[in-house]
C-alpha positions, 0 to 999 in steps of 0.5 A: 500500500502506498501513500500519496507522498510515495505516489507523488515521488514515483510519478514525478519527473525531472525538468525536461532535459531537452528544454534545458538543452534548448535553453542553454544552446539558445543562451550561447547563440544569443551571446554570439549574436551580441558579440557580433553586433558590437564587434570592432566598435571598441578600440582599446588603444584609441579613445577617439576611434572608439568614441567615433565608432560608438556614435557612428554605429549607435544602433548596433551598439544599443542592439548589442547591449539589448541582446546581452541583457536578453542572454542574461535573462535566459541564463537566469531561467536556465539556472532555475531549471538546473536547480530543479534538475540537481536539487534531489542530488544535494539541495544545499549544493544545488542552491549554492550553484544557483546562487553563484550563477544568479550573482554572476548574471547580476554582476554582468547586468550591472556591468552593462550600465558601464557599457551604456555610459559611453553612448549617453555621455558622447551624445549629451550636448550639455556634457559636450559643452562642459567638457572637451572632446578628448575628456569625453572620449577618454571617459567613454573608453575608461567606462568600456575598459572598466566594464571588461574588468567587471565582466572578468569578475563574473567569470570567477562567479560562473567558475564557482557555478561550474565547480558546484554543478560539476560536482553535482553531476559526479554525485548524481547517477543520472548523468555521466560522471565525465561530464561533471569532471569536464565541467569542473575542469572548466571551473578551475580554469575560470578561477584563473580570472582572479589574476587576468594575466594568467587567464590570458596566457593560457586561453587555449586551455581555458577554451578546452576546459570551457567546452564542457559547458557546451558538451552538457547541453548537447548531451541533454538534447541528445541523450537526456537523463536516466529518469528512473535514477533521477526519481531514485535520487529524489526519493532517496532509495536505490534506483530500479531500472524501468527498461526505458533508460535515458529520456530526453522528453 
């Protein structure tokens, strides 16, 4: 005889792995579009060229900001889905992973204000009359450079998110452990942004390690998770094969 709680556990299902994979891939595509929209506008060594590019390509610059904001909103939704997926494994660690991800997104969103500042400063007539052109151009470039530093801080926070999520995958039984180790390797690499010169010097290694964050959504799209093992982790009892294996629905 089973009670209502037991029936609810048996009938429960993880958040759709396919939905998680699609949302994750959508985030990557959105981020790429945002990068392409503003590519070449910022010239780190030339304040005058940067200012001229921002004014000349104001629409593209603003579009890039908007797309990046959408990317962060997508990642916040992804964070909620991943929390639902990994909460049965270790609720405290899943919550910690979500916390790091949300703070990372918040830092990036706040950093967008610094990237927005140049377009506001350069197109403001009162400021143009109060300050010289060189001063405004230098201020605009300074704001963009500061934004990049803030962005690097978010990399450290997302590295902690990857470490926690990777450990959750290793602890789980419904995803391959090698995905977890790969994600943790990417997280360790991301921590090198605590000292940006080191991160810059080993960027090929960081790319290889960071590819784990692409491998995971691809796996979720193609193979999904073992639903019987996910239910077992939720109920806290050993899993019993249900004959269906993994499920991406």
